[in-house]
MDTraj code that builds the backbone (N, CA, C; nanometers):
import mdtraj as md
import numpy as np

residues = "MET ASN GLN PRO VAL ALA SER GLU THR TYR ALA ALA GLN VAL ARG ARG LEU ALA ASP LEU SER ALA ARG VAL HIS ALA GLN ARG GLU GLU ALA GLN THR TRP HIS GLU ARG GLN CYS ALA ALA ALA ARG ARG ALA VAL ALA GLU ALA GLU GLU GLN VAL ALA HIS ALA GLU ARG GLU LEU ALA GLU ALA ARG GLN LEU GLN GLU ARG VAL ASP ALA GLU ALA ALA HIS LEU TRP GLN LEU LEU ARG GLU ARG LEU GLY ALA ALA GLY ARG ARG LEU ALA GLY PRO PRO PRO PRO THR SER GLY VAL ASP GLY ASP PRO VAL LEU LEU LEU GLY ARG VAL ARG GLU LEU LEU ASP ARG THR ARG GLN PRO GLY GLU LEU PRO GLY SER VAL ASN PRO LEU LEU ALA ALA CYS GLY VAL ALA GLY ALA VAL LEU ALA TYR ALA LEU GLY ALA GLY ALA ARG ALA ALA GLY VAL GLY TYR GLY GLY ASP LEU ALA VAL GLY MET PRO VAL LEU ALA LEU VAL VAL THR LEU LEU GLY PRO LEU VAL GLY LEU VAL PRO ALA ARG VAL LEU ALA ASP ARG ARG ASN ALA VAL LEU GLY PRO ARG PRO ILE THR VAL VAL LEU ALA ALA GLY VAL VAL ALA THR VAL ILE LEU LEU VAL LEU PHE ARG".split()
xyz = np.array([
    [17.4865, 23.4890, 8.7777],
    [17.4738, 23.3989, 8.8931],
    [17.3634, 23.4504, 8.9830],
    [17.2925, 23.3533, 9.0506],
    [17.1847, 23.3891, 9.1417],
    [17.2409, 23.4613, 9.2612],
    [17.1636, 23.5622, 9.2954],
    [17.2054, 23.6373, 9.4123],
    [17.1590, 23.5646, 9.5381],
    [17.2356, 23.5633, 9.6417],
    [17.1948, 23.4978, 9.7668],
    [17.0751, 23.5700, 9.8273],
    [16.9832, 23.4907, 9.8878],
    [16.8606, 23.5454, 9.9477],
    [16.8885, 23.5743, 10.0925],
    [16.8463, 23.6894, 10.1336],
    [16.8683, 23.7244, 10.2743],
    [16.7888, 23.6306, 10.3632],
    [16.8420, 23.6104, 10.4825],
    [16.7784, 23.5166, 10.5762],
    [16.6403, 23.5637, 10.6163],
    [16.6253, 23.6982, 10.6263],
    [16.4937, 23.7491, 10.6647],
    [16.3911, 23.7174, 10.5565],
    [16.4310, 23.7325, 10.4297],
    [16.3384, 23.7036, 10.3201],
    [16.3047, 23.5561, 10.3158],
    [16.3992, 23.4718, 10.3371],
    [16.3740, 23.3265, 10.3366],
    [16.2810, 23.2878, 10.4511],
    [16.3036, 23.3456, 10.5624],
    [16.2176, 23.3155, 10.6781],
    [16.0741, 23.3620, 10.6526],
    [16.0637, 23.4780, 10.5853],
    [15.9292, 23.5283, 10.5545],
    [15.8575, 23.4357, 10.4573],
    [15.9347, 23.3875, 10.3583],
    [15.8759, 23.2955, 10.2614],
    [15.8331, 23.1654, 10.3294],
    [15.9129, 23.1182, 10.4209],
    [15.8776, 22.9947, 10.4934],
    [15.7521, 23.0168, 10.5770],
    [15.7475, 23.1333, 10.6428],
    [15.6268, 23.1615, 10.7217],
    [15.5029, 23.1723, 10.6320],
    [15.5233, 23.2376, 10.5181],
    [15.4106, 23.2501, 10.4236],
    [15.3665, 23.1142, 10.3731],
    [15.4658, 23.0286, 10.3411],
    [15.4301, 22.8940, 10.2962],
    [15.3590, 22.8148, 10.4057],
    [15.4079, 22.8301, 10.5273],
    [15.3437, 22.7607, 10.6397],
    [15.2017, 22.8121, 10.6609],
    [15.1865, 22.9456, 10.6454],
    [15.0524, 23.0033, 10.6608],
    [14.9575, 22.9541, 10.5514],
    [15.0102, 22.9481, 10.4291],
    [14.9274, 22.8980, 10.3198],
    [14.8918, 22.7512, 10.3406],
    [14.9878, 22.6747, 10.3869],
    [14.9599, 22.5324, 10.4141],
    [14.8539, 22.5167, 10.5221],
    [14.8645, 22.6006, 10.6259],
    [14.7645, 22.5939, 10.7335],
    [14.6274, 22.6321, 10.6822],
    [14.6220, 22.7361, 10.5991],
    [14.4927, 22.7795, 10.5441],
    [14.4348, 22.6713, 10.4539],
    [14.5196, 22.6093, 10.3701],
    [14.4706, 22.5010, 10.2833],
    [14.4215, 22.3836, 10.3676],
    [14.4969, 22.3513, 10.4744],
    [14.4554, 22.2402, 10.5606],
    [14.3219, 22.2716, 10.6295],
    [14.3069, 22.3968, 10.6745],
    [14.1817, 22.4354, 10.7403],
    [14.0646, 22.4285, 10.6426],
    [14.0898, 22.4788, 10.5201],
    [13.9828, 22.4726, 10.4191],
    [13.9495, 22.3283, 10.3836],
    [14.0537, 22.2448, 10.3772],
    [14.0287, 22.1030, 10.3482],
    [13.9497, 22.0384, 10.4606],
    [13.9862, 22.0705, 10.5858],
    [13.9108, 22.0168, 10.6993],
    [13.7668, 22.0665, 10.6980],
    [13.7502, 22.1938, 10.6642],
    [13.6142, 22.2498, 10.6570],
    [13.5326, 22.1821, 10.5471],
    [13.5970, 22.1599, 10.4310],
    [13.5268, 22.0919, 10.3220],
    [13.4929, 21.9479, 10.3602],
    [13.5863, 21.8814, 10.4288],
    [13.5596, 21.7448, 10.4725],
    [13.4452, 21.7400, 10.5734],
    [13.4474, 21.8364, 10.6655],
    [13.3388, 21.8429, 10.7655],
    [13.2053, 21.8707, 10.6986],
    [13.2058, 21.9660, 10.6014],
    [13.0802, 21.9968, 10.5290],
    [13.0309, 21.8743, 10.4523],
    [13.1234, 21.8025, 10.3894],
    [13.0855, 21.6823, 10.3147],
    [13.0256, 21.5769, 10.4077],
    [13.0869, 21.5585, 10.5243],
    [13.0350, 21.4600, 10.6187],
    [12.8976, 21.5005, 10.6691],
    [12.8807, 21.6340, 10.6953],
    [12.7481, 21.6799, 10.7391],
    [12.6435, 21.6580, 10.6310],
    [12.6801, 21.6850, 10.5059],
    [12.5857, 21.6637, 10.3959],
    [12.5505, 21.5158, 10.3812],
    [12.6498, 21.4301, 10.3938],
    [12.6230, 21.2858, 10.3837],
    [12.5335, 21.2392, 10.4986],
    [12.5615, 21.2903, 10.6192],
    [12.4787, 21.2527, 10.7335],
    [12.3352, 21.3009, 10.7159],
    [12.3221, 21.4245, 10.6647],
    [12.1871, 21.4766, 10.6398],
    [12.1164, 21.3943, 10.5328],
    [12.1891, 21.3545, 10.4296],
    [12.1286, 21.2726, 10.3245],
    [12.0867, 21.1368, 10.3780],
    [12.1711, 21.0777, 10.4651],
    [12.1348, 20.9477, 10.5244],
    [12.0112, 20.9614, 10.6134],
    [12.0060, 21.0713, 10.6903],
    [11.8870, 21.0933, 10.7730],
    [11.7627, 21.1118, 10.6872],
    [11.7749, 21.1847, 10.5774],
    [11.6604, 21.2061, 10.4882],
    [11.6142, 21.0754, 10.4267],
    [11.7105, 20.9904, 10.3859],
    [11.6740, 20.8606, 10.3296],
    [11.6057, 20.7737, 10.4340],
    [11.6598, 20.7750, 10.5582],
    [11.5991, 20.6948, 10.6646],
    [11.4576, 20.7424, 10.6952],
    [11.4405, 20.8766, 10.6997],
    [11.3067, 20.9301, 10.7256],
    [11.2117, 20.8947, 10.6115],
    [11.2611, 20.9017, 10.4868],
    [11.1764, 20.8662, 10.3730],
    [11.1379, 20.7187, 10.3778],
    [11.2323, 20.6331, 10.4128],
    [11.2019, 20.4906, 10.4240],
    [11.1002, 20.4652, 10.5347],
    [11.1150, 20.5374, 10.6465],
    [11.0181, 20.5217, 10.7558],
    [10.8798, 20.5688, 10.7128],
    [10.8740, 20.6787, 10.6388],
    [10.7448, 20.7278, 10.5889],
    [10.6821, 20.6288, 10.4915],
    [10.7647, 20.5689, 10.4051],
    [10.7134, 20.4689, 10.3113],
    [10.6599, 20.3475, 10.3863],
    [10.7344, 20.3014, 10.4872],
    [10.6884, 20.1865, 10.5660],
    [10.5588, 20.2199, 10.6391],
    [10.5512, 20.3421, 10.6935],
    [10.4281, 20.3838, 10.7626],
    [10.3114, 20.3903, 10.6649],
    [10.3367, 20.4434, 10.5447],
    [10.2298, 20.4499, 10.4441],
    [10.1856, 20.3106, 10.4022],
    [10.2795, 20.2170, 10.3904],
    [10.2435, 20.0797, 10.3544],
    [10.1594, 20.0152, 10.4637],
    [10.1958, 20.0404, 10.5913],
    [10.1143, 19.9867, 10.7011],
    [9.9742, 20.0457, 10.6999],
    [9.9652, 20.1766, 10.6764],
    [9.8329, 20.2399, 10.6698],
    [9.7516, 20.1854, 10.5530],
    [9.8181, 20.1603, 10.4400],
    [9.7478, 20.1047, 10.3240],
    [9.6958, 19.9646, 10.3539],
    [9.7784, 19.8825, 10.4202],
    [9.7345, 19.7474, 10.4551],
    [9.6165, 19.7526, 10.5520],
    [9.6232, 19.8423, 10.6510],
    [9.5118, 19.8560, 10.7459],
    [9.3865, 19.9060, 10.6758],
    [9.4035, 19.9995, 10.5803],
    [9.2870, 20.0508, 10.5064],
    [9.2228, 19.9415, 10.4226],
    [9.3041, 19.8559, 10.3618],
    [9.2489, 19.7459, 10.2832],
    [9.1738, 19.6479, 10.3719],
    [9.2309, 19.6172, 10.4890],
    [9.1615, 19.5276, 10.5811],
    [9.0295, 19.5882, 10.6267],
    [9.0299, 19.7188, 10.6550],
    [8.9064, 19.7857, 10.6960],
    [8.8042, 19.7840, 10.5832],
    [8.8513, 19.8065, 10.4594],
    [8.7592, 19.8035, 10.3457],
    [8.6955, 19.6658, 10.3297],
    [8.7768, 19.5601, 10.3400],
    [8.7225, 19.4250, 10.3286],
    [8.6227, 19.3974, 10.4407],
    [8.6544, 19.4427, 10.5609],
    [8.5633, 19.4218, 10.6738],
    [8.4330, 19.4973, 10.6544],
    [8.4442, 19.6219, 10.6085],
    [8.3237, 19.7039, 10.5867],
    [8.2393, 19.6455, 10.4743],
    [8.3033, 19.6020, 10.3657],
    [8.2279, 19.5432, 10.2542],
    [8.1544, 19.4168, 10.2981],
    [8.2224, 19.3314, 10.3756],
    [8.1581, 19.2081, 10.4226],
    [8.0422, 19.2395, 10.5162],
    [8.0616, 19.3359, 10.6062],
    [7.9545, 19.3715, 10.6995],
    [7.8372, 19.4353, 10.6266],
    [7.8673, 19.5205, 10.5269],
    [7.7592, 19.5839, 10.4500],
    [7.6788, 19.4796, 10.3724],
    [7.7472, 19.3814, 10.3141],
    [7.6766, 19.2761, 10.2405],
    [7.5895, 19.1943, 10.3356],
    [7.6400, 19.1668, 10.4562],
    [7.5618, 19.0896, 10.5536],
    [7.4379, 19.1681, 10.5982],
    [7.4554, 19.2964, 10.6269],
    [7.3410, 19.3775, 10.6694],
    [7.2393, 19.3929, 10.5564],
    [7.2885, 19.4014, 10.4332],
    [7.1961, 19.4106, 10.3195],
    [7.1147, 19.2819, 10.3070],
    [7.1771, 19.1675, 10.3309],
    [7.1054, 19.0412, 10.3262],
    [7.0007, 19.0352, 10.4368],
    [7.0347, 19.0849, 10.5560],
    [6.9362, 19.0896, 10.6652],
    [6.8176, 19.1777, 10.6278],
    [6.8459, 19.2901, 10.5621],
    [6.7370, 19.3786, 10.5198],
    [6.6473, 19.3098, 10.4185],
    [6.7056, 19.2378, 10.3239],
    [6.6250, 19.1655, 10.2246],
    [6.5368, 19.0619, 10.2930],
    [6.5905, 18.9954, 10.3947],
    [6.5100, 18.8971, 10.4673],
    [6.3972, 18.9640, 10.5436],
    [6.4226, 19.0838, 10.5971],
    [6.3171, 19.1559, 10.6693],
    [6.2036, 19.1951, 10.5743],
    [6.2399, 19.2305, 10.4503],
    [6.1388, 19.2784, 10.3559],
    [6.0612, 19.1656, 10.2898],
    [6.1084, 19.0411, 10.3033],
    [6.0361, 18.9279, 10.2465],
    [6.0409, 18.9265, 10.0951],
    [5.9236, 18.9134, 10.0337],
    [5.9170, 18.9049, 9.8871],
    [5.9673, 19.0315, 9.8208],
    [5.9401, 19.1468, 9.8804],
    [5.9894, 19.2719, 9.8228],
    [6.1417, 19.2786, 9.8281],
    [6.2003, 19.2223, 9.9334],
    [6.3453, 19.2242, 9.9445],
    [6.4135, 19.1366, 9.8424],
    [6.3492, 19.0302, 9.7998],
    [6.4119, 18.9420, 9.7010],
    [6.4235, 19.0074, 9.5649],
    [6.3486, 19.1140, 9.5425],
    [6.3598, 19.1858, 9.4151],
    [6.4741, 19.2858, 9.4152],
    [6.5342, 19.3093, 9.5310],
    [6.6449, 19.4040, 9.5392],
    [6.7728, 19.3403, 9.4866],
    [6.8559, 19.4235, 9.4275],
    [6.9855, 19.3757, 9.3780],
    [7.0866, 19.3759, 9.4918],
    [7.2143, 19.3887, 9.4579],
    [7.3182, 19.3888, 9.5589],
    [7.3192, 19.5180, 9.6386],
    [7.4108, 19.5277, 9.7363],
    [7.4193, 19.6488, 9.8183],
    [7.4485, 19.7708, 9.7333],
    [7.4008, 19.8885, 9.7740],
    [7.4295, 20.0099, 9.6969],
    [7.5775, 20.0438, 9.7035],
    [7.6302, 20.1143, 9.6031],
    [7.7729, 20.1499, 9.6041],
    [7.8024, 20.2521, 9.7134],
    [7.9290, 20.2629, 9.7553],
    [7.9646, 20.3621, 9.8584],
    [7.9329, 20.5036, 9.8113],
    [7.8937, 20.5883, 9.9073],
    [7.8617, 20.7273, 9.8791],
    [7.9803, 20.8143, 9.9148],
    [8.0230, 20.8955, 9.8208],
    [8.1373, 20.9832, 9.8461],
    [8.0942, 21.1039, 9.9287],
    [8.1917, 21.1611, 10.0000],
    [8.1651, 21.2812, 10.0783],
    [8.1015, 21.2549, 10.2126],
    [8.0983, 21.1299, 10.2579],
    [8.0384, 21.0964, 10.3875],
    [8.1510, 21.0803, 10.4883],
    [8.1465, 21.1615, 10.5942],
    [8.2469, 21.1548, 10.6989],
    [8.1984, 21.0641, 10.8110],
    [8.2936, 21.0121, 10.8862],
    [8.2578, 20.9281, 11.0001],
    [8.3203, 20.7907, 10.9896],
    [8.3266, 20.7242, 11.1028],
    [8.3836, 20.5903, 11.1092],
    [8.2856, 20.4922, 11.0454],
    [8.3262, 20.4215, 10.9393],
    [8.2325, 20.3288, 10.8745],
    [8.1895, 20.2152, 10.9667],
    [8.2789, 20.1719, 11.0550],
    [8.2423, 20.0647, 11.1485],
    [8.1324, 20.1125, 11.2432],
    [8.1442, 20.2368, 11.2904],
    [8.0414, 20.2931, 11.3780],
    [7.9098, 20.3082, 11.3040],
    [7.9155, 20.3551, 11.1790],
    [7.7930, 20.3709, 11.1003],
    [7.7247, 20.2368, 11.0753],
    [7.8034, 20.1339, 11.0448],
    [7.7456, 20.0009, 11.0232],
    [7.6875, 19.9459, 11.1526],
    [7.7509, 19.9775, 11.2646],
    [7.6954, 19.9341, 11.3931],
    [7.5587, 19.9961, 11.4188],
    [7.5424, 20.1214, 11.3799],
    [7.4114, 20.1857, 11.3957],
    [7.3079, 20.1211, 11.3047],
    [7.3504, 20.0841, 11.1843],
    [7.2583, 20.0157, 11.0931],
    [7.2152, 19.8818, 11.1526],
    [7.3099, 19.8090, 11.2108],
    [7.2756, 19.6806, 11.2722],
    [7.1777, 19.6995, 11.3882],
    [7.2007, 19.8015, 11.4691],
    [7.1072, 19.8282, 11.5794],
    [6.9686, 19.8608, 11.5262],
    [6.9636, 19.9377, 11.4176],
    [6.8335, 19.9719, 11.3589],
    [6.7619, 19.8476, 11.3075],
    [6.8361, 19.7574, 11.2429],
    [6.7747, 19.6337, 11.1942],
    [6.7294, 19.5454, 11.3090],
    [6.8070, 19.5454, 11.4171],
    [6.7672, 19.4647, 11.5330],
    [6.6398, 19.5179, 11.5976],
    [6.6181, 19.6497, 11.5856],
    [6.4975, 19.7072, 11.6455],
    [6.3737, 19.6882, 11.5578],
    [6.3935, 19.6570, 11.4322],
    [6.2785, 19.6374, 11.3445],
    [6.2072, 19.5081, 11.3793],
    [6.0836, 19.4997, 11.3386],
    [6.0017, 19.3836, 11.3731],
    [6.0512, 19.2603, 11.3002],
    [6.0768, 19.1580, 11.3774],
    [6.1142, 19.0296, 11.3187],
    [5.9900, 18.9653, 11.2561],
    [6.0054, 18.9052, 11.1382],
    [5.8882, 18.8403, 11.0776],
    [5.8405, 18.7243, 11.1643],
    [5.7125, 18.7265, 11.2009],
    [5.6568, 18.6210, 11.2841],
    [5.5763, 18.5217, 11.2024],
    [5.5146, 18.4307, 11.2720],
    [5.4336, 18.3289, 11.2056],
    [5.2969, 18.3865, 11.1714],
    [5.2351, 18.3282, 11.0707],
    [5.1017, 18.3739, 11.0323],
    [5.0048, 18.3573, 11.1489],
    [4.9178, 18.4559, 11.1710],
    [4.8223, 18.4449, 11.2815],
    [4.7158, 18.3385, 11.2546],
    [4.6478, 18.2984, 11.3610],
    [4.5441, 18.1966, 11.3476],
    [4.4252, 18.2423, 11.2662],
    [4.4112, 18.3754, 11.2475],
    [4.2959, 18.4251, 11.1722],
    [4.3031, 18.3895, 11.0239],
    [4.4206, 18.3514, 10.9762],
    [4.4342, 18.3166, 10.8346],
    [4.4254, 18.1662, 10.8120],
    [4.3904, 18.0913, 10.9159],
    [4.3781, 17.9459, 10.8991],
    [4.2796, 17.9073, 10.7895],
    [4.1656, 17.9758, 10.7777],
    [4.0753, 17.9405, 10.6655],
    [4.1413, 17.9589, 10.5287],
    [4.2201, 18.0653, 10.5150],
    [4.2900, 18.0850, 10.3875],
    [4.3948, 17.9758, 10.3644],
    [4.4617, 17.9354, 10.4712],
    [4.5602, 17.8275, 10.4588],
    [4.4924, 17.6967, 10.4203],
    [4.3767, 17.6708, 10.4826],
    [4.3023, 17.5501, 10.4481],
    [4.2558, 17.5551, 10.3030],
    [4.2149, 17.6748, 10.2590],
    [4.1734, 17.6889, 10.1194],
    [4.2907, 17.6619, 10.0250],
    [4.4108, 17.7023, 10.0657],
    [4.5288, 17.6719, 9.9834],
    [4.5493, 17.5210, 9.9717],
    [4.5340, 17.4513, 10.0849],
    [4.5483, 17.3060, 10.0813],
    [4.4439, 17.2402, 9.9934],
    [4.3185, 17.2863, 10.0053],
    [4.2105, 17.2300, 9.9230],
    [4.2353, 17.2600, 9.7754],
    [4.2777, 17.3824, 9.7459],
    [4.3025, 17.4195, 9.6066],
    [4.4150, 17.3350, 9.5476],
    [4.5203, 17.3102, 9.6263],
    [4.6289, 17.2258, 9.5775],
    [4.5814, 17.0842, 9.5502],
    [4.4963, 17.0311, 9.6397],
    [4.4449, 16.8958, 9.6200],
    [4.3572, 16.8875, 9.4962],
    [4.2704, 16.9881, 9.4768],
    [4.1813, 16.9885, 9.3599],
    [4.2632, 16.9988, 9.2314],
    [4.3631, 17.0846, 9.2310],
    [4.4452, 17.1001, 9.1111],
    [4.5198, 16.9706, 9.0787],
    [4.5783, 16.9085, 9.1809],
    [4.6504, 16.7839, 9.1576],
    [4.5549, 16.6739, 9.1103],
    [4.4358, 16.6686, 9.1688],
    [4.3394, 16.5658, 9.1272],
    [4.2971, 16.5893, 8.9821],
    [4.2785, 16.7170, 8.9462],
    [4.2397, 16.7483, 8.8080],
    [4.3506, 16.7064, 8.7107],
    [4.4753, 16.7320, 8.7484],
    [4.5849, 16.6889, 8.6621],
    [4.5907, 16.5364, 8.6525],
    [4.5660, 16.4701, 8.7662],
    [4.5642, 16.3242, 8.7637],
    [4.4517, 16.2694, 8.6791],
    [4.3352, 16.3319, 8.6887],
    [4.2223, 16.2878, 8.6073],
    [4.2534, 16.3065, 8.4591],
    [4.3180, 16.4169, 8.4267],
    [4.3571, 16.4372, 8.2868],
    [4.4554, 16.3320, 8.2396],
    [4.5479, 16.2919, 8.3286],
    [4.6442, 16.1877, 8.2916],
    [4.5746, 16.0539, 8.2708],
    [4.4791, 16.0215, 8.3571],
    [4.4049, 15.8942, 8.3404],
    [4.3255, 15.8947, 8.2107],
    [4.2613, 16.0076, 8.1818],
    [4.1839, 16.0168, 8.0571],
    [4.2744, 16.0026, 7.9354],
    [4.3946, 16.0614, 7.9436],
    [4.4874, 16.0483, 7.8321],
    [4.5319, 15.9039, 7.8147],
    [4.5509, 15.8332, 7.9274],
    [4.5893, 15.6936, 7.9176],
    [4.4806, 15.6092, 7.8540],
    [4.3568, 15.6354, 7.8926],
    [4.2456, 15.5604, 7.8334],
    [4.2323, 15.5936, 7.6857],
    [4.2529, 15.7201, 7.6504],
    [4.2361, 15.7603, 7.5115],
    [4.3420, 15.7016, 7.4193],
    [4.4661, 15.6977, 7.4662],
    [4.5731, 15.6472, 7.3808],
    [4.5874, 15.4962, 7.3874],
    [4.5491, 15.4370, 7.5009],
    [4.5576, 15.2922, 7.5139],
    [4.7010, 15.2429, 7.5183],
    [4.7176, 15.1149, 7.5032],
    [4.8514, 15.0561, 7.5040],
    [4.9181, 15.0680, 7.6386],
    [5.0468, 15.0929, 7.6340],
    [5.1228, 15.1052, 7.7588],
    [5.0789, 15.2265, 7.8386],
    [5.0348, 15.3318, 7.7709],
    [4.9883, 15.4504, 7.8432],
    [4.8671, 15.4197, 7.9292],
    [4.7847, 15.3282, 7.8851],
    [4.6667, 15.2922, 7.9642],
    [4.7063, 15.2285, 8.0961],
    [4.8267, 15.1727, 8.1033],
    [4.8747, 15.1118, 8.2281],
    [4.9540, 15.2122, 8.3102],
    [5.0414, 15.2907, 8.2437],
    [5.1307, 15.3812, 8.3157],
    [5.0660, 15.5098, 8.3615],
    [4.9737, 15.5649, 8.2835],
    [4.9152, 15.6935, 8.3189],
    [4.8343, 15.6899, 8.4473],
    [4.7567, 15.5835, 8.4769],
    [4.6869, 15.5815, 8.6053],
    [4.7823, 15.5848, 8.7250],
    [4.8969, 15.5180, 8.7113],
    [4.9950, 15.5220, 8.8207],
    [5.0483, 15.6641, 8.8378],
    [5.0809, 15.7283, 8.7255],
    [5.1278, 15.8664, 8.7314],
    [5.0202, 15.9583, 8.7879],
    [4.8949, 15.9325, 8.7493],
    [4.7843, 16.0143, 8.7995],
    [4.7704, 16.0002, 8.9501],
    [4.7898, 15.8792, 9.0021],
    [4.7797, 15.8584, 9.1465],
    [4.8906, 15.9317, 9.2211],
    [5.0110, 15.9272, 9.1651],
    [5.1233, 15.9978, 9.2283],
    [5.0975, 16.1475, 9.2311],
    [5.0504, 16.2026, 9.1192],
    [5.0220, 16.3458, 9.1132],
    [4.9128, 16.3830, 9.2122],
    [4.8114, 16.2987, 9.2214],
    [4.7015, 16.3263, 9.3144],
    [4.7489, 16.3269, 9.4582],
    [4.8364, 16.2328, 9.4940],
    [4.8866, 16.2254, 9.6317],
    [4.9777, 16.3427, 9.6660],
    [5.0332, 16.4075, 9.5642],
    [5.1169, 16.5252, 9.5888],
    [5.0350, 16.6527, 9.6032],
    [4.9043, 16.6421, 9.5918],
    [4.8173, 16.7594, 9.6010],
    [4.8349, 16.8406, 9.7276],
    [4.8426, 16.7790, 9.8474],
    [4.8615, 16.8599, 9.9686],
    [4.9883, 16.9440, 9.9652],
    [5.0942, 16.8937, 9.9017],
    [5.2179, 16.9712, 9.8937],
    [5.2042, 17.0891, 9.7987],
    [5.1209, 17.0739, 9.6955],
    [5.0997, 17.1835, 9.6008],
    [5.0388, 17.3035, 9.6718],
    [4.9580, 17.2796, 9.7731],
    [4.8954, 17.3898, 9.8462],
    [4.9943, 17.4757, 9.9224],
    [5.1161, 17.4261, 9.9441],
    [5.2159, 17.5068, 10.0150],
    [5.2652, 17.6244, 9.9317],
    [5.2523, 17.6144, 9.7988],
    [5.2994, 17.7237, 9.7123],
    [5.2176, 17.8507, 9.7343],
    [5.0837, 17.8487, 9.7216],
    [5.0084, 17.9721, 9.7497],
    [5.0174, 18.0131, 9.8958],
    [5.0335, 17.9148, 9.9856],
    [5.0484, 17.9502, 10.1267],
    [5.1762, 18.0296, 10.1500],
    [5.2830, 17.9945, 10.0807],
    [5.4081, 18.0695, 10.0931],
    [5.3924, 18.2108, 10.0381],
    [5.3204, 18.2244, 9.9278],
    [5.2941, 18.3580, 9.8728],
    [5.2152, 18.4420, 9.9726],
    [5.1174, 18.3809, 10.0378],
    [5.0387, 18.4516, 10.1389],
    [5.1272, 18.4971, 10.2543],
    [5.2174, 18.4112, 10.2991],
    [5.3070, 18.4471, 10.4090],
    [5.4003, 18.5611, 10.3696],
    [5.4513, 18.5582, 10.2473],
    [5.5415, 18.6649, 10.2022],
    [5.4707, 18.7992, 10.1963],
    [5.3473, 18.7987, 10.1499],
    [5.2743, 18.9253, 10.1409],
    [5.2444, 18.9831, 10.2784],
    [5.2356, 18.8981, 10.3782],
    [5.2104, 18.9446, 10.5146],
    [5.3399, 18.9581, 10.5948],
    [5.4541, 18.9481, 10.5272],
    [5.5853, 18.9595, 10.5923],
    [5.5939, 18.8645, 10.7118],
    [5.5589, 18.7408, 10.6889],
    [5.5611, 18.6393, 10.7931],
    [5.6307, 18.5152, 10.7401],
    [5.6582, 18.4240, 10.8317],
    [5.7212, 18.2979, 10.7928],
    [5.6160, 18.1873, 10.7931],
    [5.6384, 18.0919, 10.7075],
    [5.5478, 17.9779, 10.6990],
    [5.5980, 17.8722, 10.7972],
    [5.5524, 17.8838, 10.9220],
    [5.6008, 17.7974, 11.0281],
    [5.5323, 17.6622, 11.0306],
    [5.5598, 17.5840, 11.1335],
    [5.5025, 17.4488, 11.1431],
    [5.3505, 17.4477, 11.1477],
    [5.2899, 17.5411, 11.2229],
    [5.1438, 17.5403, 11.2325],
    [5.0762, 17.5689, 11.1000],
    [5.1136, 17.6760, 11.0273],
    [5.0501, 17.6972, 10.8964],
    [5.0738, 17.5816, 10.7996],
    [5.1931, 17.5237, 10.8013],
    [5.2194, 17.4095, 10.7131],
    [5.1288, 17.2922, 10.7483],
    [5.1106, 17.2702, 10.8785],
    [5.0228, 17.1609, 10.9213],
    [4.8801, 17.1836, 10.8746],
    [4.8332, 17.3089, 10.8854],
    [4.6966, 17.3409, 10.8416],
    [4.6814, 17.3141, 10.6927],
    [4.7777, 17.3589, 10.6126],
    [4.7701, 17.3396, 10.4665],
    [4.7713, 17.1911, 10.4331],
    [4.8648, 17.1153, 10.4925],
    [4.8755, 16.9733, 10.4595],
    [4.7529, 16.8951, 10.5061],
    [4.7027, 16.9291, 10.6256],
    [4.5843, 16.8581, 10.6755],
    [4.4648, 16.8820, 10.5840],
    [4.4433, 17.0082, 10.5456],
    [4.3317, 17.0386, 10.4563],
    [4.3510, 16.9702, 10.3213],
    [4.4739, 16.9679, 10.2725],
    [4.5000, 16.9026, 10.1450],
    [4.4775, 16.7526, 10.1502],
    [4.5222, 16.6901, 10.2599],
    [4.5025, 16.5444, 10.2732],
    [4.3548, 16.5111, 10.2793],
    [4.2799, 16.5877, 10.3603],
    [4.1353, 16.5620, 10.3718],
    [4.0675, 16.5796, 10.2362],
    [4.1029, 16.6876, 10.1659],
    [4.0413, 16.7103, 10.0347],
    [4.0789, 16.5999, 9.9366],
    [4.2035, 16.5551, 9.9407],
    [4.2466, 16.4481, 9.8501],
    [4.1702, 16.3193, 9.8779],
    [4.1535, 16.2849, 10.0069],
    [4.0809, 16.1629, 10.0435],
    [3.9357, 16.1717, 9.9973],
    [3.8739, 16.2887, 10.0184],
    [3.7339, 16.3059, 9.9771],
    [3.7215, 16.2912, 9.8257],
    [3.8137, 16.3503, 9.7512],
    [3.8080, 16.3403, 9.6044],
    [3.8264, 16.1978, 9.5584],
    [3.9197, 16.1260, 9.6214],
    [3.9424, 15.9868, 9.5829],
    [3.8202, 15.8989, 9.6148],
    [3.7549, 15.9301, 9.7273],
    [3.6391, 15.8497, 9.7642],
    [3.5189, 15.8806, 9.6738],
    [3.5000, 16.0086, 9.6429],
    [3.3833, 16.0465, 9.5638],
    [3.3972, 16.0116, 9.4165],
    [3.5177, 16.0180, 9.3633],
    [3.5344, 16.0034, 9.2193],
    [3.6210, 15.8819, 9.1824],
    [3.6210, 15.7844, 9.2658],
    [3.7004, 15.6656, 9.2319],
    [3.6279, 15.5838, 9.1261],
])
top = md.Topology()
chain = top.add_chain()
for i, resn in enumerate(residues, 1):
    res = top.add_residue(resn, chain, resSeq=i)
    for name in ("N", "CA", "C"):
        top.add_atom(name, md.element.get_by_symbol(name[0]), res)
traj = md.Trajectory(xyz[None], top)
């Protein structure tokens, strides 16, 4: 038969059990607190990571907008440079590619380029000293057109038939276009002098061409 347990021993066992229960409860509370702290830290880390991702996405969007703006401005300034250079500029291809290793604000750098282009000499109109050359262009255009017209008339006479009727009309049209033909060499002259072919030079070329055309028609009709 089981021996009866003394009251002191039973009380000690109860105290020991209570102490063990308290220690287990404390450890459980500590583990729960540690778990909650870890979860809170993980949530904070996720929130910070999400904020960093959102910030990086905003920076990427701003960088793309800046790149598009810089590319458009660079293309515009390159076109202005080609216009400044005239005929030589038309032989240039597209803008040069970006250069690596260059520090500085691209918008500020492009602004300096624009200021430099604004300070360069704007192409002006051809001076009055080239009026004789412009008149010679008009005369040359008239002579060339008249020669082509004369060749067309001769071809019409040679072949006869319907060509004998149509070619003189075509020859007259070509001859009347002679003053306009003189604008081609005049434009080349303006490009070589980095100037524009304004109203005055055009008037000189057309007037000389018209006069030459009238003289040719009167002399060789």
